[in-house]
C-alpha positions as CSV (number, residue, x, y, z in Angstrom):
1,M,11.9,18.9,28.8
2,E,11.7,22.7,29.3
3,K,14.3,23.2,26.6
4,I,12.2,21.1,24.2
5,R,9.1,23.1,24.9
6,K,11.1,26.2,23.9
7,G,12.0,24.7,20.6
8,A,15.0,22.5,21.3
9,G,17.5,23.1,18.4
10,K,20.8,21.7,17.1
11,H,22.9,20.6,20.0
12,F,20.5,22.2,22.5
13,L,21.9,20.1,25.3
14,Q,25.6,20.6,24.6
15,W,26.1,23.6,26.9
16,D,24.5,21.9,29.9
17,F,26.2,18.6,29.2
18,E,29.7,20.1,29.0
19,G,28.9,22.1,32.1
20,G,28.3,18.9,34.0
21,K,24.6,19.6,34.6
22,L,23.4,16.4,32.9
23,G,25.6,13.9,34.5
24,F,23.3,11.0,34.0
25,L,23.4,11.4,30.2
26,E,26.0,9.6,28.1
27,D,26.4,12.6,25.7
28,E,24.5,15.8,24.6
29,L,22.5,13.7,22.1
30,D,21.2,11.2,24.7
31,L,17.5,11.3,25.3
32,K,17.1,7.6,25.9
33,G,13.9,6.7,27.8
34,I,12.5,10.3,27.8
35,Q,8.7,10.6,28.3
36,F,6.4,13.0,26.6
37,F,3.1,13.2,28.3
38,Q,0.2,15.5,27.3
39,E,2.6,17.8,25.6
40,E,1.5,20.2,22.8
41,I,4.4,22.0,21.3
42,V,4.7,24.2,18.2
43,F,8.3,24.3,17.2
44,P,10.2,27.1,15.4
45,E,11.6,26.5,11.9
46,L,15.0,24.9,12.7
47,D,16.6,21.5,13.3
48,N,14.7,20.9,16.5
49,F,16.0,17.3,17.1
50,Y,19.4,16.9,15.5
51,A,21.0,13.4,15.8
52,I,19.0,12.7,19.0
53,D,18.9,9.2,20.4
54,F,15.3,8.5,21.4
55,S,15.9,4.9,22.3
56,Y,13.1,3.5,24.5
57,A,11.3,6.9,24.5
58,Q,7.6,7.1,25.3
59,F,5.2,9.6,23.7
60,W,1.7,9.7,25.3
61,H,-1.2,12.0,24.3
62,T,1.2,14.4,22.7
63,K,1.0,16.8,19.7
64,L,4.1,18.1,18.0
65,R,3.8,20.6,15.2
66,N,6.6,21.8,12.8
67,A,9.2,19.6,14.5
68,V,12.2,18.6,12.4
69,F,13.8,15.3,13.1
70,F,17.2,15.1,11.4
71,E,19.4,12.0,11.8
72,S,17.5,10.9,14.9
73,H,17.6,7.3,16.1
74,T,14.4,5.9,17.6
75,P,14.6,2.2,18.5
76,F,12.1,0.4,20.8
77,A,10.0,3.6,21.4
78,R,6.3,3.7,22.1
79,F,3.8,6.2,20.8
80,Y,0.2,6.4,21.9
81,N,-2.5,8.9,20.9
82,C,0.0,11.3,19.4
83,T,-0.2,13.7,16.5
84,F,2.7,14.8,14.3
85,E,1.6,17.8,12.2
86,K,3.7,19.4,9.5
87,C,6.8,17.7,10.8
88,V,9.9,16.9,8.7
89,F,11.9,13.7,9.0
90,C,15.2,13.3,7.3
91,F,17.7,10.4,7.9
92,N,15.4,9.3,10.8
93,H,15.3,5.7,11.7
94,C,12.6,3.9,13.8
95,Y,13.2,0.3,14.8
96,A,10.8,-2.0,16.6
97,C,8.6,0.9,17.6
98,R,4.9,0.6,18.5
99,F,2.6,3.3,17.1
100,E,-1.0,3.3,18.4
101,K,-3.6,5.9,17.5
102,V,-0.9,8.0,16.0
103,K,-1.5,10.6,13.2
104,F,1.0,11.9,10.8
105,I,-0.7,15.0,9.1
106,D,1.0,16.9,6.3
107,C,4.4,15.4,7.3
108,N,7.4,15.0,5.0
109,F,9.7,12.1,5.0
110,I,12.4,13.7,2.9
111,E,15.3,11.3,2.6
112,H,16.5,8.0,3.9
113,D,13.8,7.6,6.6
114,T,12.8,4.1,7.6
115,F,10.3,2.3,9.9
116,T,11.8,-1.1,10.4
117,N,9.9,-3.9,12.2
118,C,7.4,-1.4,13.6
119,D,3.8,-2.1,14.6
120,F,1.0,0.4,13.6
121,I,-2.4,0.2,15.3
122,D,-5.2,2.5,14.3
123,C,-2.7,5.0,12.8
124,T,-3.1,7.5,10.0
125,F,-0.8,9.0,7.4
126,S,-2.8,11.9,6.0
127,N,-1.4,13.9,3.1
128,S,2.1,12.9,4.1
129,F,5.0,12.9,1.6
130,L,6.6,9.4,1.2
131,P,9.2,9.5,-1.7
132,Y,9.9,5.7,-1.5
133,N,9.0,2.7,0.6
134,V,9.8,3.6,4.2
135,F,8.1,0.5,5.7
136,V,10.4,-2.5,6.2
137,D,9.0,-5.6,7.9
138,C,6.2,-3.5,9.5
139,A,2.7,-4.5,10.4
140,F,-0.5,-2.5,9.9
141,D,-3.9,-3.4,11.4
142,A,-7.1,-2.9,9.4
143,Q,-7.8,0.5,11.1
144,T,-4.5,2.0,9.9
145,D,-5.0,4.3,6.8
146,I,-2.8,6.0,4.3
147,T,-4.8,8.8,2.8
148,S,-3.4,10.7,-0.1
149,L,0.2,10.4,-1.2
150,P,1.4,13.8,-2.5
151,K,4.0,13.8,-5.3
152,T,6.0,16.6,-3.7
153,P,6.8,17.6,-0.1
154,V,4.0,19.5,1.7
155,G,4.9,23.1,2.4
156,V,8.6,22.5,1.9
157,S,10.8,23.6,-1.0
158,T,13.0,20.8,-2.1
159,K,13.8,18.9,-5.3
160,T,12.8,15.6,-3.8
161,S,9.6,14.0,-5.3
162,L,7.7,10.8,-5.4
163,E,8.7,9.3,-8.8
164,D,6.3,7.1,-10.6
165,T,8.9,4.3,-10.8
166,A,9.0,4.3,-7.0
167,L,5.3,3.7,-6.6
168,S,5.5,-0.1,-7.0
169,D,8.0,-0.5,-4.2
170,L,6.0,1.9,-1.9
171,Y,2.7,0.1,-2.5
172,G,4.4,-3.3,-2.1
173,G,5.7,-2.3,1.3
174,I,2.3,-1.1,2.4
175,S,0.7,-4.3,1.2
176,D,3.2,-6.5,3.0
177,A,2.5,-4.5,6.2
178,Y,-1.2,-5.1,5.9
179,Y,-0.7,-8.8,5.2
180,A,1.5,-9.0,8.3
181,R,-1.6,-8.3,10.4
182,S,-4.1,-10.2,8.2
183,A,-5.8,-7.0,7.0
184,V,-6.4,-8.8,3.7
185,T,-8.8,-6.3,2.1
186,K,-6.4,-3.4,2.3
187,A,-3.5,-5.7,1.5
188,R,-5.1,-6.8,-1.7
189,R,-5.9,-3.2,-2.7
190,Y,-2.3,-2.1,-2.3
191,R,-1.0,-5.3,-4.0
192,F,-3.2,-4.4,-7.0
193,L,-1.9,-0.8,-7.0
194,Q,1.6,-2.2,-6.9
195,R,1.1,-4.4,-9.9
196,Q,-0.6,-1.5,-11.7
197,A,2.4,0.7,-11.1
198,V,4.8,-2.1,-12.3
199,T,2.8,-2.3,-15.6
200,R,2.7,1.4,-16.2
201,Y,6.0,2.6,-14.9
202,N,8.4,-0.4,-14.5
203,S,7.8,-2.5,-17.6
204,Q,11.0,-3.0,-19.5
205,T,9.5,-3.8,-22.9
206,R,6.3,-3.0,-24.8
207,A,5.3,-6.7,-24.7
208,E,5.8,-6.8,-20.9
209,R,3.5,-3.8,-20.6
210,W,0.8,-5.2,-22.7
211,A,1.0,-8.5,-20.9
212,G,0.5,-6.5,-17.7
213,F,-2.6,-4.7,-19.1
214,I,-4.1,-8.0,-20.2
215,S,-3.6,-9.5,-16.7
216,E,-5.0,-6.4,-15.1
217,Y,-8.2,-6.2,-17.1
218,L,-8.7,-10.0,-17.4
219,M,-8.2,-11.1,-13.8
220,G,-7.0,-8.1,-11.8
221,Y,-3.5,-9.6,-11.5
222,G,-4.9,-12.7,-9.9
223,L,-6.6,-10.6,-7.2
224,R,-10.1,-10.0,-8.6
225,P,-12.1,-13.0,-9.6
226,T,-15.1,-10.8,-10.4
227,R,-13.1,-9.5,-13.5
228,V,-12.9,-13.1,-14.8
229,V,-16.7,-13.4,-14.4
230,A,-17.2,-10.0,-16.1
231,C,-15.1,-11.1,-19.1
232,L,-16.9,-14.4,-19.3
233,T,-20.2,-12.6,-19.3
234,V,-19.1,-10.3,-22.1
235,Y,-18.0,-13.4,-24.2
236,F,-21.3,-15.1,-23.4
237,L,-23.2,-12.1,-24.8
238,L,-21.0,-12.1,-27.8
239,A,-21.5,-15.9,-28.4
240,L,-25.3,-15.5,-27.8
241,S,-25.5,-12.7,-30.4
242,V,-23.8,-15.0,-32.9
243,F,-26.0,-18.0,-32.3
244,L,-29.1,-15.8,-32.4
245,T,-28.5,-15.3,-36.0
246,A,-29.2,-19.0,-36.7
247,L,-31.4,-20.1,-33.8
248,P,-34.5,-19.0,-32.0
249,P,-33.8,-17.0,-28.8
250,R,-34.7,-19.8,-26.3
251,D,-32.6,-22.4,-28.2
252,A,-29.8,-19.9,-28.7
253,M,-29.6,-19.2,-24.9
254,I,-29.4,-22.8,-23.9
255,F,-27.1,-23.7,-26.8
256,T,-24.7,-21.0,-25.8
257,C,-24.7,-22.1,-22.2
258,G,-24.0,-25.6,-23.3
259,A,-21.0,-24.4,-25.4
260,L,-19.4,-22.2,-22.8
261,F,-19.9,-24.5,-19.8
262,T,-19.4,-27.7,-21.8
263,F,-22.4,-29.6,-20.7
264,G,-23.7,-30.0,-24.3
265,A,-27.2,-28.6,-24.0
266,K,-29.1,-28.7,-27.3
267,I,-26.0,-30.3,-29.0
268,S,-28.3,-31.9,-31.5
269,L,-28.8,-28.5,-33.1
270,L,-25.1,-28.4,-34.1
271,D,-25.6,-30.7,-37.0
272,S,-28.0,-28.3,-38.6
273,L,-25.7,-25.4,-38.4
274,A,-23.2,-24.2,-41.0
275,L,-19.5,-25.0,-40.6
276,G,-18.7,-21.5,-39.4
277,Y,-21.1,-21.9,-36.5
278,Q,-19.7,-25.3,-35.6
279,C,-16.2,-23.9,-35.5
280,F,-17.4,-21.0,-33.3
281,Y,-19.1,-23.6,-31.0
282,V,-15.8,-25.4,-30.6
283,L,-14.0,-22.1,-29.9
284,S,-16.6,-21.1,-27.3
285,S,-16.2,-24.4,-25.5
286,F,-12.4,-23.8,-25.3
287,V,-12.9,-20.3,-24.1
288,G,-15.4,-21.4,-21.5
289,I,-13.0,-24.0,-20.1
290,C,-10.2,-21.4,-20.0
291,F,-12.4,-18.9,-18.1
292,T,-13.6,-21.5,-15.7
293,A,-10.1,-22.7,-14.9
294,L,-8.9,-19.1,-14.6
295,F,-11.7,-18.2,-12.2
296,V,-10.9,-21.2,-10.0
297,T,-7.2,-20.3,-10.1
298,V,-7.7,-16.7,-9.1
299,L,-10.1,-17.6,-6.3
300,A,-7.7,-20.2,-5.0
301,N,-4.8,-17.7,-5.2
302,I,-6.8,-15.3,-3.0
303,L,-7.9,-17.9,-0.5
304,I,-4.4,-19.3,-0.1
305,R,-2.7,-15.9,0.1
306,D,-5.2,-14.7,2.7
307,K,-4.4,-17.6,5.0
């Protein structure tokens, strides 16, 4: 631990291991089961942890700043009340780890980093660079937040960037993680962002893109029933303005409601209207049926998905 407090470094255990001073370790990269407790370390700018095996490691009430994890392997580790600030991760893999009250602040996940089957409880990724989806079969609780996703690494000079075409996969992984812990509000938010990204950056044809925009504004990709209600309200006002040109305000209001919601209020007035109004009445009835069915479908989709 004293060597780590001094900055560790590439193969920082090799000399002692080859000298027989670390007989209980399998090799100079073996830090299985190591415990960090109430450590606060500011690392120098070098490969602090190169290819280190942190299997079953435990980090408690610890703050690491400027650490570089390169090709490290971290399965079945536990992290509690820890802060990683301005740390860099590259080819780092975490499997079946538990993160609770952990903060990643201004961190960079540069290349081929993954969190697989990990559990995040009350964690925060703040202004941390994620160039692709790093979350595979993970679970986020409702208190876990991802605030700000910078397009380029924070404070690091590299050609790696978060491409627009990678946003859909990243948002999808985050949404799946929230759904895994039934944090449905945040899960729906990131699912919506995922579909938005698909429409804007991953559509193969112009027709596919326009279909995506229609789905977004009409029903929020099946995630926002209030948009269906809003569209129905707009059409109601349009239909009302049309019928107001031929009927008194009170009759026009009831007549429009009867058309859209197909209960036939003031239907006797239809005979006195011109053919154009009659055709518009039939169209309004069809539109009302479609909007009602769409609202029920979107609402059912949300309720079923949330379960």
